[in-house]
C-alpha positions in Angstrom: 46.9 -14.9 21.7 48.7 -11.7 22.6 46.9 -9.6 20.0 43.2 -9.4 19.6 41.4 -11.5 17.1 38.2 -10.2 15.4 35.3 -12.5 16.1 31.8 -12.3 14.7 30.7 -15.7 15.9 31.6 -15.6 19.5 28.1 -16.3 20.8 27.9 -19.4 18.8 30.7 -20.6 21.0 28.8 -19.5 24.1 25.6 -21.3 23.0 23.4 -18.6 24.5 21.0 -16.6 23.2 24.7 7.2 26.8 24.8 6.3 29.6 26.8 7.3 32.7 30.1 6.8 31.0 32.0 10.1 31.2 32.0 11.8 27.8 29.9 8.9 26.5 26.5 8.6 25.0 24.2 9.7 27.7 26.6 12.3 29.1 25.8 15.9 28.7 27.9 16.2 25.6 26.2 13.5 23.4 23.1 11.3 23.1 23.1 7.9 21.5 25.2 4.8 21.5 28.3 6.9 20.9 30.6 3.9 20.4 32.1 2.2 17.3 33.3 -1.4 17.0 34.0 -4.0 14.3 33.8 -6.9 16.6 35.4 -8.4 19.7 39.0 -9.0 20.5 40.6 -11.1 23.3 43.7 -10.5 25.3 45.1 -13.5 27.2 45.8 -13.0 30.9 49.0 -14.9 31.7 49.8 -17.5 29.0 53.3 -17.9 27.5 53.6 -14.1 27.3 52.9 -13.4 31.0 50.3 -10.8 30.1 48.8 -8.4 32.6 45.8 -6.4 31.5 44.5 -3.0 32.7 41.2 -1.4 32.0 41.7 2.3 32.6 38.7 4.5 33.3 37.8 7.9 34.6 35.1 7.6 37.4 31.9 9.4 36.6 30.6 9.1 40.2 31.9 9.5 43.7 31.2 6.6 46.1 32.2 3.0 47.1 32.7 0.7 44.1 30.8 -2.4 45.1 31.4 -4.7 42.1 32.4 -4.9 38.5 30.9 -6.8 35.5 33.2 -8.0 32.7 33.4 -10.3 29.7 35.8 -13.3 29.9 36.5 -16.0 27.3 36.9 -19.5 28.7 36.8 -23.1 27.5 37.9 -22.2 23.9 41.3 -23.2 22.4 43.5 -20.2 21.8 41.6 -18.0 24.2 42.0 -20.1 27.3 43.6 -23.3 28.6 43.6 -25.7 31.5 41.7 -24.4 34.5 41.6 -20.8 33.3 44.1 -19.9 36.0 43.7 -17.9 39.2 43.0 -14.3 38.3 43.7 -11.5 40.7 41.4 -8.6 39.9 42.5 -5.3 41.6 41.4 -1.7 41.5 44.5 0.4 41.3 45.1 4.1 41.5 46.6 5.9 38.4 50.3 6.6 38.6 49.7 10.3 37.7 52.2 10.3 34.9 51.5 11.4 31.3 51.2 7.7 30.4 48.6 7.1 33.0 49.6 3.6 33.9 48.4 1.6 37.0 50.3 2.5 40.1 51.3 0.0 42.8 48.6 1.4 45.1 45.9 -1.3 45.3 42.5 0.0 46.5 40.6 -3.2 46.4 41.2 -6.8 45.4 39.2 -9.9 44.3 40.6 -13.4 43.6 38.9 -15.4 40.9 40.2 -18.8 42.1 38.0 -21.0 40.0 37.0 -19.2 36.7 34.9 -22.2 35.6 32.6 -21.6 38.6 32.3 -17.8 38.2 28.9 -16.4 38.8 26.3 -15.4 37.5 28.0 -16.6 34.3 31.5 -17.8 33.5 31.5 -15.5 30.5 30.0 -12.5 32.1 31.0 -12.7 35.8 30.4 -10.2 38.5 33.2 -9.6 41.0 32.1 -8.2 44.4 34.7 -6.4 46.5 34.7 -7.4 50.2 36.0 -3.9 51.0 34.6 -1.5 48.3 37.1 1.2 47.4 36.0 4.8 47.5 36.3 6.3 44.1 36.2 10.0 43.3 34.5 11.4 40.3 36.9 12.7 37.7 39.8 10.6 38.9 41.5 7.9 36.8 41.6 4.3 38.0 42.5 0.9 36.7 41.0 -2.6 36.8 44.0 -4.8 36.6 43.9 -8.5 35.7 46.9 -10.6 36.8 47.2 -14.4 36.5 48.6 -15.6 39.9 48.2 -19.3 39.1 51.2 -21.5 39.9 51.2 -22.5 36.2 50.0 -19.4 34.3 51.5 -20.6 31.0 49.2 -23.6 30.9 46.2 -22.3 32.9 44.8 -19.0 31.6 41.8 -17.2 30.1 41.1 -14.0 28.1 39.4 -10.8 28.8 37.2 -9.5 25.9 36.9 -6.0 24.5 35.2 -4.1 21.6 37.7 -3.8 18.8 38.4 -1.8 15.6 40.1 -3.5 12.7 41.8 -0.2 11.8 42.4 1.5 15.1 41.4 5.1 15.0 42.8 7.9 17.3 41.0 8.4 19.5 39.5 5.0 19.7 36.0 6.4 20.3 34.5 9.8 19.2 32.7 10.4 22.5 35.3 9.6 25.1 39.1 10.3 25.2 41.7 7.6 25.2 42.8 8.8 28.6 39.4 8.1 30.0 38.9 4.7 28.5 41.6 2.3 27.4 42.9 -1.2 27.6 46.6 -1.5 28.5 48.8 -4.5 28.1 51.5 -5.2 30.6 54.1 -7.9 31.0 56.7 -9.3 33.4 59.1 -6.4 32.7 56.6 -4.0 34.3 56.0 -1.9 31.1 52.6 -0.9 29.8 51.4 -0.4 26.2 48.0 0.9 25.2 46.0 -1.3 22.9 44.7 1.3 20.4 41.3 0.5 19.1 40.3 -1.6 22.1 37.4 -0.5 24.3 36.8 -2.3 27.6 33.5 -4.1 28.2 33.1 -3.1 31.8 30.3 -2.1 34.1 31.1 -0.3 37.4 28.5 -0.8 40.1 28.6 1.6 43.1 26.9 1.3 46.4 23.6 3.2 46.2 22.7 1.9 42.8 24.8 3.9 40.4 26.1 2.0 37.4 28.3 3.3 34.6 30.8 2.7 31.8 30.3 0.3 28.8 27.6 -2.4 28.6 27.9 -2.9 24.8 29.3 -6.4 24.3 29.1 -7.4 20.7 29.1 -5.9 17.1 26.9 -7.4 14.4 29.4 -6.8 11.6 28.3 -10.0 9.9 24.8 -8.6 9.5 25.4 -5.2 7.9 22.5 -3.8 6.0 22.8 -2.1 2.6 21.6 1.5 2.3 20.4 2.2 -1.3 17.1 3.3 -2.8 14.2 2.1 -0.6 16.7 0.2 1.6 17.5 2.4 4.6 18.4 2.2 8.3 17.3 4.2 11.3 17.4 4.5 15.0 14.0 4.8 16.6 13.9 6.2 20.1 11.8 7.8 22.8 13.6 10.4 24.9 14.0 9.8 28.6 15.9 11.5 31.4 15.6 15.1 30.3 15.3 17.0 27.0 18.3 17.3 24.7 19.1 20.2 22.4 21.0 18.6 19.6 23.2 20.3 17.0 24.4 17.5 14.8 24.0 13.7 14.2 26.8 11.2 13.5 26.8 7.6 12.2 29.5 5.1 11.7 29.1 3.4 8.3 30.9 2.5 5.0 30.4 3.5 1.4 30.4 0.7 -1.1 29.8 2.5 -4.5 28.4 5.6 -6.2 28.8 9.3 -5.5 25.3 10.2 -4.2 25.3 11.8 -0.8 24.1 10.1 2.4 20.7 11.6 3.3 20.1 12.2 7.0 16.5 12.7 8.1 15.4 13.6 11.7 11.7 13.0 12.0 9.0 12.8 14.6 7.6 9.4 15.5 4.7 9.9 13.1 7.1 10.4 10.2 6.8 14.1 9.8 10.2 15.7 9.0 12.0 17.9 11.5 15.1 18.4 9.2 16.6 16.6 6.3 20.1 17.2 4.9 23.1 15.5 3.2 26.6 14.3 4.0 28.7 14.4 0.9 29.9 11.0 -0.4 33.5 12.3 -0.6 33.6 12.4 3.2 33.0 8.7 3.4 35.8 6.9 1.4 35.3 3.8 -0.7 37.9 1.2 0.5 38.8 -2.4 -0.2 38.3 -4.2 2.0 35.3 -2.2 3.4 36.1 0.0 6.4 33.8 2.0 8.5 34.2 5.6 9.4 32.2 8.3 11.3 30.3 10.8 9.3 28.5 13.9 10.7 25.6 16.1 9.6 25.3 19.5 11.3 21.7 20.7 11.6 20.9 24.1 10.2 19.8 25.1 13.7 19.7 23.1 17.0 16.6 20.9 17.6 15.0 20.1 21.0 14.3 16.4 21.6 11.5 16.4 24.2 11.1 13.9 27.0 8.5 11.3 26.3 8.4 12.1 22.5 9.4 9.5 19.9 11.7 10.3 17.0 13.5 8.6 14.1 17.0 9.3 12.9 17.1 7.9 9.4 19.8 7.3 6.8 19.3 6.7 3.1 20.7 7.4 -0.3 19.8 7.2 -4.0 19.5 3.8 -5.7 22.7 4.6 -7.8 24.9 4.5 -4.6 25.4 2.1 -1.7 26.3 2.5 1.9 26.2 0.0 4.7 25.8 0.0 8.5 25.5 -2.5 11.4 24.5 -2.2 15.1 26.4 -2.9 18.3 24.6 -5.0 20.9 23.5 -4.0 24.4 24.3 -6.5 27.1 20.8 -6.5 28.5 20.6 -10.3 28.2 23.7 -10.7 30.3 22.7 -8.4 33.2 24.3 -5.1 32.1 22.4 -2.1 33.5 20.7 0.2 31.2 22.8 3.1 32.3 25.8 1.5 30.5 24.2 1.6 27.0 21.7 3.7 25.1 18.3 2.7 26.7 15.9 4.9 24.7 15.7 3.0 21.3 17.0 0.5 18.9 18.2 0.1 15.3 15.9 -0.8 12.4 16.2 -1.4 8.7 13.7 -1.1 5.9 12.7 -4.6 4.7 10.3 -4.7 1.8 8.8 -1.4 2.7 8.4 -2.1 6.4 10.7 -1.1 9.3 11.9 -4.0 11.4 14.6 -4.6 14.1 17.8 -6.4 13.1 18.1 -10.1 12.5 21.1 -11.8 14.3 21.9 -15.3 15.7 18.6 -16.6 14.1 16.5 -14.1 15.9 14.5 -11.6 13.8 13.2 -8.1 14.7 15.6 -7.6 17.6 15.4 -4.6 19.9 18.8 -5.0 21.7 21.0 -3.4 18.9 21.8 0.2 18.4 23.2 1.9 15.3 26.7 3.3 15.9 25.4 6.8 16.2 25.1 9.9 18.4 23.8 13.4 18.6 26.0 16.2 19.7 24.2 18.0 22.6 24.5 21.7 23.2 25.9 22.5 26.6 23.9 24.8 28.8 26.0 27.7 30.1 25.8 28.5 33.9 24.4 31.9 34.8 26.8 34.7 35.4 27.2 35.0 39.2 26.8 38.4 41.0 30.0 40.2 41.9 31.9 38.4 44.6 29.8 35.2 44.4 30.6 31.8 42.8 28.1 29.5 41.2 28.6 25.8 42.1 26.9 23.3 39.7 26.0 19.8 41.0 
């Protein structure tokens, strides 16, 4: 398959049970999951089209990149064939053009010679570089997947990414398309961005720093209705420093009615901090249902204190309906908690009680987050004395 295919049942195939990303959910600009997705989409590496795939990213850390963690699809007709091929995985410098394609400068290389023996999992392998490349924070790089098998049209596999049914621009609200993208290349040497695709990719540096995106699934098949007593919320306990937040955003859909979406920020004991409304008109009713980002700006900024628990709740009147679903953190597959929102999880109101989501036959899960984020106010550096420069680290 050259184009992505929405899948909501991928883990049935597997049979198994922000953040340090620049501009992402635990960056200084926002706090929350900060990503949107309608499911997963594959891109064949090799195959009859001779596809080459690049994951473009902007490094959020300076240091040797020891290994990467990705999502591959093997052993499934349409997504892979034969042996899976031999996949050359390289770290390439950016070409510096306005298109920001991979350059021919290879900084590190790993050969996946037997995909069906990949470790620690053939679906979520880790590739360790024998000579770790030195990355520089703020610079663009590419992880390039090339099928170098002698018969790449019959032996191939797919890389997997988060996916939007209707690709927005930018693909994500918390990170630019320049800083995170999937590019599709071919034998002719040209590259095309796959709009709406977000790489599932963890970057692990020497010294223990991990970053980028560890969300690896969207529970679109388990959306919950928001109407009357039925509501959704993200419950969380703040870690890693206080946040001064000025707005809250959620990705959801409106099904019917014209009542506003009620946004309620409350303490862990249920006492309200602020409650307000997002007009229904800002969330269009569509057929088929499509999900959009909606934002409520607080009347004044609020400080979220380290160690304190909070709820960000979304509800509406019983005469209208909205719906929302979480994205899944890759905790069960070894993704580090710096690659997803580690401070909380999504809940819905079930018969008057708040519970975690139900997915894949497991109830009250704690590994899903609403597609949400807070905008965080940026602290301004002090004015330096005349003739001096303030350097922030």
